[in-house]
C-alpha positions in Angstrom: 0.0 0.0 0.0 2.9 2.3 0.7 4.2 2.1 -2.9 3.6 5.5 -4.4 1.3 6.5 -1.5 1.9 8.5 1.7 1.7 6.9 5.1 -1.1 9.2 6.4 -3.2 8.2 3.3 -2.5 4.5 3.7 -3.1 4.1 7.5 -7.0 3.9 7.4 -7.0 1.6 4.4 -4.4 -0.7 6.1 -6.5 -0.9 9.3 -9.7 -1.7 7.4 -8.0 -4.2 5.2 -6.5 -6.2 8.1 -9.9 -6.3 9.8 -11.5 -8.0 6.8 -8.5 -10.0 5.8 -6.6 -10.8 9.0 -4.6 -13.7 7.5 -3.2 -14.9 4.2 -6.0 -17.6 4.1 -8.7 -14.9 4.4 -7.1 -12.9 1.6 -6.6 -15.9 -0.7 -10.2 -17.0 -0.3 -11.6 -13.5 -1.1 -13.2 -12.6 -4.3 -11.2 -10.1 -6.5 -14.0 -7.5 -6.4 -14.1 -7.6 -2.5 -10.3 -6.9 -2.4 -10.7 -4.1 -4.9 -13.6 -2.6 -3.0 -11.5 -2.3 0.1 -8.7 -0.8 -2.0 -11.1 1.6 -3.8 -9.9 5.2 -3.6 -6.3 4.2 -2.8 -5.3 4.1 -6.5 -2.7 2.0 -8.4 -5.1 -1.0 -8.3 -2.5 -3.3 -9.8 -1.0 -3.5 -6.4 -4.2 -4.9 -5.0 -4.5 -7.5 -7.7 -0.9 -8.5 -7.2 -1.3 -8.8 -3.5 -4.4 -11.0 -3.9 -2.7 -13.3 -6.4 0.4 -13.5 -4.3 -1.7 -14.5 -1.3 -3.3 -17.3 -3.4 0.2 -18.5 -4.5 1.5 -18.5 -0.9 -1.3 -20.7 0.2 -1.3 -23.0 -2.8 2.4 -23.4 -3.3 4.2 -22.5 0.0 2.0 -24.1 2.7 0.5 -20.6 3.6 4.0 -19.4 4.7 5.8 -16.6 2.8 8.8 -18.3 1.0 12.2 -17.9 2.6 14.3 -17.8 -0.6 15.0 -14.8 -2.8 14.1 -16.7 -5.9 10.8 -17.9 -4.6 9.9 -14.4 -3.3 10.7 -12.8 -6.6 8.4 -15.3 -8.3 5.3 -13.9 -6.5 3.2 -11.3 -8.3 4.2 -7.7 -7.4 7.4 -8.6 -5.6 10.5 -7.0 -7.0 14.1 -6.9 -5.7 13.5 -4.2 -3.1 10.4 -5.7 -1.6 11.9 -9.2 -1.6 14.9 -8.0 0.2 12.9 -5.9 2.7 10.5 -8.8 3.5 13.1 -11.5 3.8 15.5 -9.4 5.9 12.8 -8.2 8.3 10.9 -11.4 8.6 13.6 -14.0 8.4 16.9 -12.2 9.0 18.1 -13.0 5.4 21.2 -10.8 4.8 19.8 -8.8 1.9 20.1 -5.0 1.6 16.9 -3.3 0.6 17.5 -0.3 -1.7 14.7 2.2 -2.2 14.7 5.9 -2.9 15.3 6.9 0.7 18.2 4.5 1.2 19.7 5.4 -2.2 19.7 9.1 -1.2 21.4 8.4 2.1 24.1 6.3 0.4 24.6 8.8 -2.4 25.2 11.6 0.1 27.5 9.5 2.2 29.7 8.8 -0.8 29.0 12.1 -2.6 27.6 10.3 -5.6 26.4 12.7 -8.2 24.1 12.3 -11.2 20.7 10.5 -11.7 20.6 7.8 -9.1 18.1 5.8 -11.1 20.5 5.3 -14.0 21.2 1.6 -14.1 24.9 1.9 -13.6 24.6 4.2 -10.6 21.8 2.2 -9.1 23.9 -1.0 -9.3 26.7 0.8 -7.6 24.5 1.9 -4.8 23.0 -1.6 -4.4 26.5 -3.0 -4.1 27.4 -0.4 -1.5 24.2 -1.1 0.4 25.1 -4.8 0.5 28.6 -4.1 1.7 27.5 -1.9 4.5 24.7 -4.3 5.6 24.8 -5.4 9.2 24.6 -9.1 8.5 23.7 -10.0 12.1 20.6 -7.7 12.1 19.7 -7.0 8.4 16.1 -6.2 9.1 16.9 -3.6 11.7 19.6 -2.2 9.5 17.4 -1.8 6.5 14.6 -0.2 8.5 17.0 2.2 10.1 18.3 3.3 6.7 14.8 3.7 5.4 13.8 5.8 8.4 17.0 7.9 8.2 16.1 8.8 4.6 12.5 9.4 5.5 12.9 11.6 8.5 16.5 13.1 8.6 18.2 12.8 5.2 15.3 14.2 3.3 15.2 15.4 -0.3 15.0 19.0 0.7 16.6 20.6 3.7 18.2 17.6 5.2 18.6 17.8 9.0 22.4 17.1 9.0 22.8 18.4 12.6 20.6 15.5 13.8 22.1 12.9 11.5 24.0 10.0 13.3 26.3 9.4 10.4 27.0 13.0 9.3 30.6 12.7 10.4 31.2 10.1 7.7 29.1 12.0 5.0 31.2 13.3 2.1 28.4 15.4 0.8 27.9 17.1 4.2 31.7 17.7 4.5 31.8 19.2 1.1 28.6 21.3 1.5 26.9 19.7 -1.5 24.0 17.8 0.2 21.5 20.1 -1.6 22.8 18.9 -5.0 22.6 15.2 -4.2 20.7 13.5 -5.7 20.4 15.5 -8.9 16.9 16.7 -9.5 15.0 14.4 -11.8 13.5 16.0 -14.9 9.7 15.8 -14.5 7.8 14.6 -17.5 5.8 17.3 -19.2 2.1 17.2 -18.2 -0.5 16.1 -20.7 -4.0 17.5 -20.7 -6.7 14.8 -21.2 -10.5 15.3 -21.5 -12.7 12.4 -20.7 -16.5 12.5 -21.5 -18.6 10.0 -19.5 -22.3 9.1 -19.7 -24.4 8.4 -16.6 -27.3 6.4 -18.0 -30.2 6.8 -15.7 -33.6 5.0 -15.7 -36.8 5.8 -13.9 -35.9 3.4 -11.1 -32.8 5.4 -10.2 -30.5 2.8 -11.7 -27.4 3.3 -13.8 -25.2 1.2 -16.1 -21.5 0.4 -15.5 -19.5 -1.2 -18.2 -16.3 -3.2 -18.9 -15.7 -1.1 -22.0 -12.7 0.9 -20.9 -11.1 2.1 -24.1 -7.5 3.3 -24.3 -7.6 5.2 -21.0 -8.6 2.3 -18.8 -5.2 1.4 -17.3 -4.6 5.0 -16.3 -7.9 6.2 -15.2 -10.5 3.5 -14.5 -8.0 0.7 -13.6 -9.9 -2.1 -15.3 -12.8 -1.7 -12.9 -16.5 -1.1 -13.4 -17.0 2.4 -14.8 -19.5 4.6 -16.6 -19.3 4.5 -20.4 -16.6 7.0 -21.3 -14.0 7.9 -23.8 -11.3 10.5 -24.4 -12.6 13.3 -26.5 -10.8 15.9 -28.6 -13.3 18.4 -30.1 -17.0 17.8 -29.5 -17.7 15.9 -26.2 -21.5 15.5 -27.0 -21.0 14.2 -30.5 -18.2 11.9 -29.7 -19.8 10.5 -26.6 -23.1 10.1 -28.5 -21.4 8.1 -31.2 -19.6 6.0 -28.5 -23.0 5.2 -26.8 -24.4 4.1 -30.2 -21.6 1.7 -30.7 -21.8 0.4 -27.1 -25.5 0.0 -26.8 -26.1 -0.9 -30.5 -28.8 1.7 -30.9 -29.4 4.9 -32.8 -28.1 7.2 -30.1 -28.9 10.5 -31.9 -32.2 10.7 -30.0 -30.4 10.6 -26.6 -30.3 13.8 -24.7 -27.1 14.5 -22.9 -27.5 16.8 -19.9 -24.2 18.3 -18.9 -23.1 17.8 -15.2 -20.5 19.6 -13.2 -17.0 18.9 -14.6 -14.3 17.6 -12.2 -10.5 17.7 -12.3 -8.6 14.6 -11.8 -4.8 13.9 -11.8 -3.0 10.7 -12.5 0.8 10.8 -12.7 1.7 13.3 -15.4 -1.8 13.6 -16.8 -4.1 16.5 -16.0 -7.6 15.1 -16.6 -10.8 17.0 -17.0 -13.8 14.7 -16.4 -16.8 15.9 -18.4 -19.9 13.9 -17.4 -23.4 13.9 -18.8 -26.7 12.6 -17.5 -28.6 10.5 -20.0 -32.1 9.6 -19.1 -33.4 6.4 -20.6 -36.6 4.4 -20.3 -34.9 1.1 -19.6 -31.4 -0.4 -19.1 -30.5 -3.7 -20.7 -28.0 -5.9 -18.9 -25.3 -7.8 -20.9 -22.3 -9.8 -19.9 -20.1 -6.7 -20.0 -22.5 -4.4 -18.1 -23.8 -4.1 -14.6 -27.0 -2.4 -13.6 -26.9 -0.8 -10.1 -28.6 2.0 -8.2 -26.8 5.2 -8.8 -26.6 5.9 -5.1 -24.7 2.6 -4.6 -21.9 3.3 -7.1 -19.6 4.9 -4.5 -19.8 1.7 -2.4 -18.6 -0.5 -5.2 -15.1 -1.4 -6.3 -14.6 1.6 -8.6 -11.8 4.1 -9.2 -11.7 7.6 -7.8 -12.6 9.0 -11.2 -15.8 7.0 -11.3 -16.7 8.2 -7.8 -16.3 11.8 -8.9 -18.6 11.2 -11.9 -21.2 9.5 -9.6 -21.1 12.5 -7.2 -21.7 14.9 -10.0 -24.7 12.9 -11.1 -26.2 12.6 -7.6 -25.9 16.4 -7.2 
């Protein structure tokens, strides 16, 4: 949960998740949609899918115990080198150094390593340094100490060198260049995206969600249930109407699209404008790729934050 997400955001999700899934068995038995529903709003839903699949593999292939070898840990969905090293060192005292962004920054400043730390050659050097420095008799404590040092003391901006327990050995501190290490990473230029969405609404207060994501699914709706939507370039009404015609296999020209309040949404480098429309229909037909639900219930389902915003605009 902490990948790409701050601790204060994660904490309530973590508590709720453990209450529902207190063991690897409980998580492995769960339905994917129940896992995603608890994760809903946290973003980066691939993490939840990987976690669920990993739990199933741990139960099925490893006797419900997280594997103890590096190779077996890396074979689990969502487990990379950093996470494998962190888990194995903390849980089993396996002498593996865990290198994340915080640890890399600490090591780079200690050695006055300049340049982009994420460059493969530089990252390999830092990984080697981390392994050499590792306290083999307490690898989990050591890894967590370095992570915490980077998180709270050796921070990206305004490092608190006066409180740092290793400042006497820090080359960057001695040379007065801590502010320049690591080198600032060039941010990707932002891209503006406009998404038009249709909230189909029948006399019974129900709406239709679809599995018809289009090219923006992985970014915006995360392969979850969503309102019919597409990226538009010129005329949202005309483009969305045509999309509804293709989706519903009807002559959609007669549909009236009532504009709802637009909402801003951000995902990584994308600045997204959600442009929703209410479309009143006499009836909704269910198909294998659609789901008919009360509009007021959409926010309680396993949906993305973008879908929640669209539902809120419609309910208003």
